[in-house]
Backbone as a chain_set.jsonl record, in Angstrom:
{"seq": "MSTNRQYELVYVLNPESTDEQVAELHTQIEQIVQRFNGTLDKTENWGRRKLAYEIGHHREGNYVVETITGSGELMKEIDRRLRVLDRVIRHLVVRVDEELRVAERTRDARKATQARRRTARGLPPEPQPGEGRGDNMDQDDDRGDRYDRGDRYDRGDKYEVQR", "coords": {"N": [[16.562, 3.572, 23.42], [13.274, 3.861, 22.359], [11.464, 4.331, 19.653], [8.217, 5.382, 18.237], [6.773, 3.619, 15.539], [5.121, 2.912, 12.599], [3.648, -0.065, 11.762], [2.638, -2.96, 9.778], [0.712, -5.808, 10.444], [0.172, -8.832, 9.375], [-1.748, -11.844, 9.633], [-2.457, -15.333, 9.129], [-4.898, -17.437, 10.021], [-5.801, -20.985, 10.751], [-8.057, -22.585, 8.637], [-10.127, -23.829, 9.987], [-10.695, -22.437, 12.35], [-12.623, -20.526, 14.543], [-15.056, -17.859, 14.378], [-15.024, -16.63, 16.845], [-12.525, -17.56, 17.905], [-10.835, -16.068, 16.184], [-11.511, -13.384, 17.148], [-10.821, -13.611, 19.788], [-7.971, -13.811, 19.495], [-7.172, -11.535, 18.385], [-8.034, -9.938, 20.398], [-6.017, -10.696, 22.428], [-3.812, -9.536, 20.844], [-4.429, -7.016, 21.082], [-4.287, -6.496, 23.761], [-1.556, -6.929, 24.256], [-0.318, -4.724, 22.717], [-1.445, -2.509, 24.268], [-0.226, -2.915, 26.747], [2.321, -2.56, 26.027], [2.457, 0.188, 25.419], [1.462, 0.944, 22.928], [-0.505, 1.738, 19.959], [-3.551, 0.302, 18.356], [-4.257, 0.937, 15.271], [-5.898, 0.147, 12.969], [-7.983, -2.528, 11.95], [-8.672, -5.151, 9.907], [-10.676, -7.882, 8.915], [-10.095, -10.14, 6.65], [-11.209, -12.418, 6.165], [-11.998, -15.739, 5.172], [-9.943, -17.215, 2.841], [-8.297, -18.381, -0.257], [-5.188, -19.987, -0.126], [-1.99, -18.973, -1.509], [-0.172, -21.028, -1.944], [0.101, -24.399, -0.535], [0.084, -24.907, 2.833], [1.227, -26.398, 5.559], [-0.626, -28.632, 5.07], [-2.998, -27.204, 4.487], [-5.007, -25.56, 2.308], [-6.729, -23.122, 2.523], [-7.253, -20.173, 4.471], [-7.912, -17.926, 7.203], [-7.624, -14.673, 6.966], [-6.157, -11.685, 8.582], [-5.512, -8.333, 8.878], [-3.798, -5.906, 10.491], [-3.205, -2.567, 11.558], [-0.513, -1.156, 13.288], [0.964, 1.066, 15.757], [3.915, 1.396, 17.269], [6.731, 0.495, 19.32], [9.73, -1.06, 18.489], [10.224, -3.301, 20.288], [7.574, -3.988, 20.898], [6.593, -5.045, 18.493], [8.413, -7.202, 18.446], [7.54, -8.76, 20.568], [4.855, -9.418, 19.702], [5.526, -11.016, 17.564], [6.852, -13.03, 18.615], [4.833, -14.232, 20.371], [3.026, -14.901, 18.26], [4.421, -16.959, 16.994], [4.16, -19.37, 18.489], [1.783, -20.063, 18.544], [-0.603, -22.499, 17.512], [-2.637, -21.939, 16.015], [-2.114, -20.107, 14.295], [-0.965, -19.847, 10.87], [0.698, -18.573, 9.294], [2.504, -15.623, 9.626], [3.19, -11.935, 9.253], [5.159, -8.984, 9.611], [5.454, -5.759, 8.806], [7.316, -2.994, 8.415], [5.722, 0.159, 7.644], [6.072, 2.913, 7.885], [8.479, 3.874, 6.915], [8.386, 3.632, 4.026], [6.344, 5.688, 3.733], [7.536, 7.946, 4.465], [9.738, 7.959, 2.473], [8.246, 8.397, 0.289], [7.246, 11.036, 0.834], [9.59, 12.616, 1.026], [10.258, 12.3, -1.637], [8.222, 13.401, -3.056], [8.663, 16.11, -1.998], [11.057, 16.834, -3.042], [10.426, 16.83, -5.764], [8.502, 18.972, -5.692], [10.646, 21.086, -5.162], [12.552, 21.049, -7.224], [10.756, 21.715, -9.289], [9.991, 24.501, -8.551], [12.537, 25.462, -8.641], [13.019, 25.311, -11.459], [11.034, 26.876, -12.39], [11.667, 29.234, -11.344], [13.93, 29.788, -12.718], [13.283, 30.17, -15.309], [11.755, 32.546, -14.848], [9.352, 32.599, -13.748], [6.972, 32.548, -11.212], [7.602, 30.716, -8.044], [5.7, 28.932, -7.317], [2.951, 27.408, -8.939], [0.237, 29.324, -10.481], [-3.312, 30.141, -9.791], [-5.468, 28.871, -12.526], [-3.305, 28.216, -14.203], [-1.655, 25.563, -15.66], [-2.235, 22.07, -15.846], [-4.386, 20.746, -14.935], [-6.662, 22.756, -15.073], [-8.259, 22.954, -17.302], [-10.164, 21.057, -17.717], [-12.721, 20.835, -18.3], [-13.102, 21.483, -21.031], [-13.218, 20.183, -24.372], [-11.316, 17.677, -24.771], [-9.178, 15.813, -26.948], [-6.619, 14.373, -26.786], [-6.199, 11.73, -25.972], [-7.448, 10.358, -27.84], [-5.825, 8.838, -30.261], [-5.761, 8.628, -33.322], [-4.223, 8.64, -35.537], [-2.167, 7.092, -35.263], [-0.251, 3.835, -35.973], [-0.498, 1.613, -38.839], [-0.83, 3.508, -41.902], [-2.237, 3.583, -44.815], [-2.361, 5.443, -46.35], [-0.055, 6.992, -46.436], [2.038, 5.547, -47.496], [3.07, 3.242, -46.005], [4.601, 0.164, -44.957], [2.817, -2.115, -45.19], [0.965, -2.627, -47.781], [-2.297, -2.696, -49.06], [-3.664, -5.276, -50.497], [-4.883, -5.888, -53.638]], "CA": [[15.5, 4.348, 22.6], [12.132, 3.291, 21.605], [10.611, 5.391, 18.858], [7.199, 4.771, 17.825], [6.889, 3.473, 14.218], [3.966, 2.086, 12.053], [3.794, -1.378, 11.272], [1.407, -3.787, 9.483], [0.659, -7.173, 10.762], [-0.814, -9.828, 8.75], [-1.618, -13.123, 10.086], [-3.388, -16.211, 8.613], [-5.213, -18.674, 10.943], [-6.166, -22.11, 9.935], [-9.365, -22.428, 8.136], [-11.131, -24.405, 10.904], [-10.824, -21.583, 13.305], [-14.169, -19.788, 14.439], [-15.006, -16.177, 14.617], [-14.848, -16.362, 18.353], [-11.196, -17.682, 18.103], [-10.396, -14.984, 15.578], [-11.723, -12.31, 17.969], [-9.897, -13.93, 20.665], [-6.57, -13.724, 19.229], [-7.24, -10.122, 18.193], [-7.972, -9.441, 21.947], [-4.853, -10.806, 22.97], [-2.713, -8.653, 20.403], [-4.664, -5.794, 21.568], [-3.645, -6.287, 25.138], [-0.031, -6.623, 24.28], [-0.144, -3.409, 22.215], [-1.67, -1.656, 25.346], [0.875, -3.179, 27.678], [3.686, -1.769, 25.501], [1.904, 1.681, 25.148], [1.231, 1.272, 21.496], [-1.877, 1.952, 19.349], [-3.911, -0.426, 17.364], [-4.781, 1.834, 14.37], [-6.849, -0.427, 12.028], [-7.94, -3.924, 12.055], [-9.463, -5.705, 9.043], [-10.76, -9.137, 8.905], [-10.548, -10.423, 5.282], [-12.029, -13.749, 6.027], [-11.488, -17.07, 4.607], [-9.365, -16.973, 1.537], [-7.508, -19.352, -0.778], [-3.656, -19.568, 0.041], [-1.263, -19.01, -2.842], [0.269, -22.462, -1.968], [-0.375, -25.133, 0.528], [0.808, -24.59, 4.09], [0.844, -27.508, 6.423], [-1.694, -29.284, 4.659], [-3.939, -26.106, 4.391], [-5.336, -24.834, 0.99], [-7.35, -21.804, 2.767], [-7.025, -19.554, 5.739], [-8.377, -16.835, 7.74], [-6.738, -13.596, 7.087], [-6.38, -10.728, 9.477], [-4.533, -7.331, 8.681], [-3.764, -4.867, 11.579], [-1.962, -1.494, 11.477], [-0.233, -0.853, 14.67], [2.022, 2.084, 16.035], [4.425, 1.145, 18.561], [7.896, 0.193, 19.465], [10.261, -2.392, 18.02], [10.046, -4.326, 21.366], [6.143, -4.427, 20.733], [6.34, -6.208, 17.544], [9.004, -8.641, 18.807], [6.672, -9.394, 21.442], [3.711, -9.978, 18.932], [5.906, -11.966, 16.473], [7.119, -14.213, 19.513], [3.536, -14.819, 20.627], [2.311, -15.614, 17.084], [5.026, -18.006, 16.614], [4.084, -20.347, 19.246], [0.181, -20.42, 18.458], [-0.74, -23.596, 16.522], [-3.894, -21.73, 15.026], [-1.629, -19.261, 13.119], [-0.377, -20.667, 9.844], [1.713, -17.607, 8.816], [2.264, -14.041, 9.799], [4.205, -11.004, 8.792], [5.277, -7.825, 10.175], [6.001, -5.02, 7.928], [7.187, -1.454, 8.891], [5.145, 1.075, 6.644], [6.442, 4.384, 8.095], [9.699, 4.298, 5.996], [7.632, 3.935, 2.82], [5.393, 6.992, 3.651], [8.69, 8.871, 4.618], [10.289, 8.022, 1.157], [7.166, 9.022, -0.532], [7.087, 12.375, 1.002], [10.784, 13.157, 0.524], [10.362, 12.356, -3.127], [7.262, 14.653, -3.411], [9.309, 17.528, -1.597], [12.098, 17.022, -3.993], [9.961, 17.254, -7.002], [8.28, 20.456, -5.625], [11.822, 21.924, -5.053], [12.842, 20.883, -8.473], [9.763, 22.529, -9.909], [10.206, 25.56, -8.057], [13.941, 26.097, -9.088], [13.051, 25.433, -12.73], [10.095, 28.01, -12.741], [12.331, 30.656, -11.102], [14.908, 29.931, -13.782], [12.357, 30.753, -16.55], [11.331, 33.811, -14.784], [8.184, 32.52, -13.366], [7.037, 32.716, -9.549], [7.908, 29.401, -7.722], [4.408, 28.117, -7.233], [1.951, 27.694, -10.092], [-0.81, 30.271, -10.01], [-4.569, 29.532, -10.019], [-5.595, 28.998, -13.922], [-2.192, 27.739, -14.804], [-1.402, 24.195, -15.323], [-2.764, 21.036, -16.709], [-5.816, 20.296, -14.656], [-7.823, 23.471, -14.891], [-9.084, 22.894, -18.339], [-10.621, 19.574, -17.715], [-14.219, 20.941, -18.94], [-12.926, 21.541, -22.504], [-13.269, 18.873, -24.923], [-9.888, 17.519, -25.2], [-9.033, 14.54, -27.623], [-5.498, 14.044, -26.672], [-6.115, 10.428, -25.731], [-7.853, 9.494, -29.134], [-4.807, 8.96, -31.376], [-6.22, 7.891, -34.578], [-3.018, 8.722, -36.469], [-1.078, 5.906, -34.882], [-0.404, 2.597, -36.549], [-0.215, 1.743, -40.419], [-1.693, 4.306, -42.659], [-1.973, 3.268, -46.147], [-2.282, 6.792, -47.396], [1.324, 7.609, -46.448], [3.019, 4.674, -48.105], [3.51, 2.2, -44.988], [5.084, -1.128, -45.746], [1.723, -3.029, -45.61], [-0.138, -2.297, -48.703], [-3.549, -3.433, -49.188], [-3.542, -6.043, -51.734], [-6.059, -5.981, -54.201]], "C": [[14.267, 3.791, 21.883], [11.292, 4.39, 20.995], [9.403, 4.522, 18.313], [7.049, 4.657, 16.193], [5.485, 2.872, 13.89], [4.244, 0.984, 11.522], [2.427, -2.199, 10.905], [1.583, -5.008, 9.626], [-0.305, -7.929, 10.012], [-0.564, -11.2, 9.108], [-2.721, -13.76, 9.534], [-3.468, -17.351, 9.715], [-5.921, -19.709, 10.093], [-7.706, -22.064, 9.606], [-10.553, -22.955, 8.983], [-11.477, -23.435, 12.13], [-12.136, -20.727, 13.264], [-14.028, -18.389, 14.508], [-14.507, -15.877, 16.133], [-13.277, -16.606, 18.485], [-10.359, -16.545, 17.543], [-10.255, -13.841, 16.549], [-10.826, -12.489, 19.388], [-8.257, -13.529, 20.655], [-6.242, -12.107, 18.837], [-7.326, -9.212, 19.526], [-6.773, -9.548, 22.58], [-3.559, -9.86, 22.253], [-3.23, -7.202, 20.962], [-4.067, -5.469, 23.095], [-2.036, -6.145, 25.211], [0.28, -5.198, 23.84], [-0.322, -2.392, 23.332], [-0.736, -1.681, 26.301], [2.261, -2.614, 27.303], [3.592, -0.363, 24.871], [1.942, 1.905, 23.725], [-0.207, 1.488, 21.072], [-2.093, 0.943, 18.37], [-5.003, 0.472, 16.454], [-6.219, 1.374, 13.711], [-6.85, -1.77, 12.123], [-9.045, -4.385, 10.78], [-9.435, -7.18, 8.861], [-11.019, -9.396, 7.293], [-11.312, -11.69, 5.041], [-11.294, -14.82, 5.491], [-11.23, -16.932, 3.035], [-8.53, -18.182, 1.127], [-6.109, -18.9, -0.673], [-3.117, -19.681, -1.301], [-0.752, -20.349, -3.146], [-0.1, -23.221, -0.733], [0.756, -25.004, 1.683], [0.292, -25.49, 5.075], [-0.296, -28.113, 6.199], [-3.169, -28.373, 4.528], [-3.955, -25.598, 3.133], [-6.092, -23.297, 1.195], [-6.923, -21.324, 4.137], [-7.729, -18.52, 5.967], [-7.429, -15.543, 7.733], [-7.105, -12.316, 8.018], [-5.234, -9.583, 9.161], [-4.742, -6.295, 9.858], [-2.703, -3.93, 11.335], [-1.751, -1.053, 12.92], [0.954, 0.14, 14.783], [2.484, 1.673, 17.136], [6.035, 0.887, 18.355], [8.396, -1.067, 18.83], [10.115, -3.582, 18.88], [8.601, -4.906, 21.215], [5.828, -5.597, 19.705], [7.3, -7.45, 17.683], [8.241, -9.386, 19.643], [5.574, -9.987, 20.731], [4.298, -11.118, 18.146], [6.373, -13.108, 17.399], [5.765, -14.944, 19.893], [2.858, -15.654, 19.264], [2.935, -16.757, 16.716], [4.578, -19.312, 17.156], [2.462, -20.935, 19.173], [0.253, -21.52, 17.304], [-2.027, -22.932, 15.535], [-3.277, -20.732, 13.765], [-0.761, -19.989, 12.313], [0.743, -19.788, 9.66], [1.449, -16.302, 9.512], [3.442, -13.318, 9.358], [4.092, -9.728, 9.239], [6.091, -7.037, 9.408], [6.112, -3.591, 8.308], [6.95, -0.564, 7.774], [5.534, 2.348, 6.698], [7.546, 4.865, 7.256], [9.116, 4.601, 4.708], [7.059, 5.265, 2.638], [6.679, 8.011, 3.77], [9.472, 9.13, 3.327], [9.557, 8.862, 0.214], [7.316, 10.495, -0.363], [8.479, 13.111, 0.956], [10.802, 13.294, -0.903], [9.422, 13.495, -3.483], [7.912, 16.016, -3.104], [10.402, 17.797, -2.575], [11.63, 17.489, -5.455], [9.337, 18.651, -6.92], [9.415, 21.355, -5.555], [12.269, 22.062, -6.477], [12.008, 21.797, -9.479], [9.864, 23.771, -9.703], [11.443, 26.322, -8.765], [13.798, 26.185, -10.619], [11.945, 26.565, -13.144], [10.757, 29.167, -12.434], [13.39, 30.825, -12.201], [14.44, 30.515, -15.095], [11.822, 32.032, -16.383], [9.995, 33.943, -14.286], [7.972, 32.483, -11.638], [7.154, 31.033, -9.344], [6.883, 28.517, -7.787], [3.644, 28.456, -8.395], [0.759, 28.492, -9.47], [-2.136, 29.551, -10.462], [-4.979, 29.903, -11.74], [-4.494, 28.417, -14.647], [-2.067, 26.211, -14.652], [-2.425, 23.277, -16.173], [-4.285, 20.784, -16.369], [-6.894, 21.325, -14.722], [-8.624, 23.653, -16.166], [-9.567, 21.49, -18.593], [-12.053, 19.773, -18.297], [-14.229, 21.163, -20.482], [-12.808, 20.173, -23.124], [-11.758, 18.549, -25.564], [-9.701, 16.029, -25.763], [-7.595, 14.06, -27.548], [-5.303, 12.455, -26.621], [-6.541, 9.609, -26.872], [-6.717, 9.68, -30.123], [-5.162, 8.138, -32.617], [-5.036, 7.794, -35.649], [-1.856, 7.866, -36.146], [-1.386, 4.722, -35.707], [-0.223, 2.804, -38.154], [-1.457, 2.493, -41.001], [-1.176, 4.227, -43.957], [-1.823, 4.408, -47.055], [-0.801, 7.354, -47.56], [2.444, 6.519, -46.899], [3.568, 3.615, -47.028], [3.723, 0.896, -45.769], [4.07, -2.162, -46.042], [0.777, -2.34, -46.423], [-1.22, -3.117, -48.652], [-3.473, -4.132, -50.756], [-4.727, -6.165, -52.438], [-6.105, -6.99, -55.287]], "O": [[14.41, 3.269, 20.778], [10.588, 5.18, 21.623], [9.473, 3.33, 18.012], [7.228, 5.705, 15.574], [4.776, 2.397, 14.778], [5.174, 0.979, 10.716], [1.383, -2.13, 11.553], [2.535, -5.523, 9.041], [-1.506, -7.659, 10.037], [0.535, -11.739, 8.973], [-3.793, -13.177, 9.373], [-2.533, -17.999, 10.186], [-6.493, -19.476, 9.028], [-8.484, -21.489, 10.368], [-11.722, -22.63, 8.775], [-12.467, -23.658, 12.826], [-12.644, -20.303, 12.226], [-12.949, -17.823, 14.684], [-13.712, -14.992, 16.448], [-12.701, -15.803, 19.219], [-9.397, -16.075, 18.15], [-9.157, -13.346, 16.802], [-10.249, -11.547, 19.931], [-7.564, -13.08, 21.568], [-5.134, -11.601, 19.015], [-6.836, -8.094, 19.683], [-6.385, -8.612, 23.28], [-2.558, -9.519, 22.884], [-2.405, -6.335, 21.248], [-3.527, -4.424, 23.46], [-1.407, -5.442, 26.002], [1.058, -4.514, 24.503], [0.495, -1.476, 23.429], [-0.339, -0.615, 26.773], [3.135, -2.283, 28.104], [4.373, 0.134, 24.059], [2.406, 2.956, 23.283], [-1.075, 1.394, 21.939], [-1.197, 0.606, 17.596], [-6.182, 0.683, 16.738], [-7.303, 1.945, 13.827], [-5.777, -2.319, 12.376], [-10.187, -3.925, 10.786], [-8.363, -7.754, 8.671], [-12.009, -8.926, 6.733], [-11.909, -11.984, 4.006], [-10.069, -14.796, 5.372], [-12.07, -16.623, 2.191], [-8.087, -18.944, 1.987], [-5.749, -17.769, -0.996], [-3.662, -20.372, -2.161], [-0.805, -20.839, -4.274], [-0.659, -22.565, 0.147], [1.975, -24.999, 1.511], [-0.881, -25.445, 5.444], [-1.082, -28.176, 7.144], [-4.273, -28.916, 4.483], [-2.886, -25.132, 2.737], [-6.089, -22.444, 0.308], [-6.273, -22.064, 4.875], [-8.285, -18.024, 4.987], [-6.503, -15.485, 8.542], [-8.282, -11.985, 8.157], [-4.059, -9.948, 9.2], [-5.882, -5.902, 10.105], [-1.562, -4.243, 10.994], [-2.669, -0.649, 13.635], [1.873, 0.06, 13.968], [1.711, 1.515, 18.081], [6.531, 1.085, 17.246], [7.649, -2.025, 18.637], [9.918, -4.703, 18.412], [8.394, -6.11, 21.37], [5.169, -6.625, 19.856], [7.053, -8.531, 17.147], [8.219, -10.61, 19.522], [5.262, -11.12, 21.098], [3.637, -12.152, 18.041], [6.27, -14.231, 16.905], [5.649, -16.158, 19.72], [2.322, -16.762, 19.292], [2.274, -17.628, 16.152], [4.583, -20.305, 16.43], [2.062, -21.998, 19.647], [1.023, -21.441, 16.347], [-2.301, -23.424, 14.44], [-3.761, -20.602, 12.641], [0.115, -20.7, 12.806], [1.846, -20.287, 9.887], [0.335, -15.962, 9.911], [4.516, -13.866, 9.114], [2.959, -9.25, 9.3], [7.267, -7.349, 9.22], [5.076, -2.963, 8.525], [7.84, -0.444, 6.931], [5.413, 3.03, 5.68], [7.625, 6.04, 6.896], [9.28, 5.725, 4.235], [7.213, 5.917, 1.606], [6.66, 8.953, 2.978], [9.849, 10.266, 3.041], [10.016, 9.77, -0.479], [7.505, 11.187, -1.363], [8.409, 14.334, 0.834], [11.303, 14.293, -1.417], [9.821, 14.449, -4.15], [7.733, 16.969, -3.863], [10.64, 18.959, -2.904], [12.238, 18.29, -6.166], [9.519, 19.464, -7.827], [9.173, 22.507, -5.912], [12.362, 23.203, -6.93], [12.544, 22.498, -10.338], [9.839, 24.423, -10.747], [11.405, 27.432, -9.296], [14.422, 27.101, -11.153], [12.054, 27.101, -14.246], [10.542, 30.158, -13.132], [13.7, 31.961, -12.564], [15.133, 31.227, -15.822], [11.437, 32.698, -17.344], [9.413, 35.028, -14.285], [8.967, 32.382, -10.921], [6.879, 30.22, -10.226], [7.057, 27.393, -8.258], [3.628, 29.601, -8.847], [0.366, 28.395, -8.307], [-2.163, 28.621, -11.268], [-4.82, 31.043, -12.177], [-4.745, 28.088, -15.807], [-2.361, 25.667, -13.588], [-3.24, 23.702, -16.992], [-5.192, 20.65, -17.19], [-8.037, 20.943, -14.467], [-9.585, 24.422, -16.164], [-9.332, 20.891, -19.642], [-12.559, 18.77, -18.8], [-15.272, 21.034, -21.124], [-12.378, 19.19, -22.52], [-11.233, 19.048, -26.559], [-10.063, 15.09, -25.054], [-7.349, 13.203, -28.397], [-4.332, 11.944, -27.18], [-6.189, 8.437, -27.01], [-6.707, 10.711, -30.796], [-4.76, 6.982, -32.753], [-5.0, 6.907, -36.503], [-0.758, 7.945, -36.697], [-2.524, 4.516, -36.13], [0.112, 3.87, -38.672], [-2.646, 2.283, -40.763], [-0.062, 4.617, -44.309], [-1.325, 4.407, -48.181], [-0.402, 7.999, -48.53], [3.633, 6.695, -46.636], [4.662, 3.131, -47.322], [3.227, 0.586, -46.853], [4.254, -2.997, -46.928], [-0.088, -1.592, -45.966], [-1.096, -4.255, -48.2], [-3.274, -3.579, -51.838], [-5.691, -6.584, -51.798], [-7.152, -7.184, -55.906]]}, "num_chains": 1, "name": "protein.A"}
């Protein structure tokens, strides 16, 4: 069973690689994705950046980030191909659809809890227009200005002004 999932592929090429070599590797990955019936959703070339630590006597590398939708077999093949290329210093494949699913589940649980609490208080499950926190944004609200915090000498805090 091959289900399509969303992955993020990051690879770092050695700093001596040219733009043509980066484009050639991108084309190879694109062909692999097409062969396995996946889609290449987004490609970002971050360019030459300093590495966090030295890898194989390299202090810099050309970073490329690609978002791919496809099967696990597709990502195994890309992983296998990137391992054998000398131009690739490091690569990492991360599955990102699970994080999106967890965030969606959390958002749904919060909405259900909010609806249950509102119903228990005798309110409609969904907030009505004009109700809530974000509707009075044009009023002058100074909740962020907390000048009453900290040491106040007029109420007898332990640090008195020495005269």
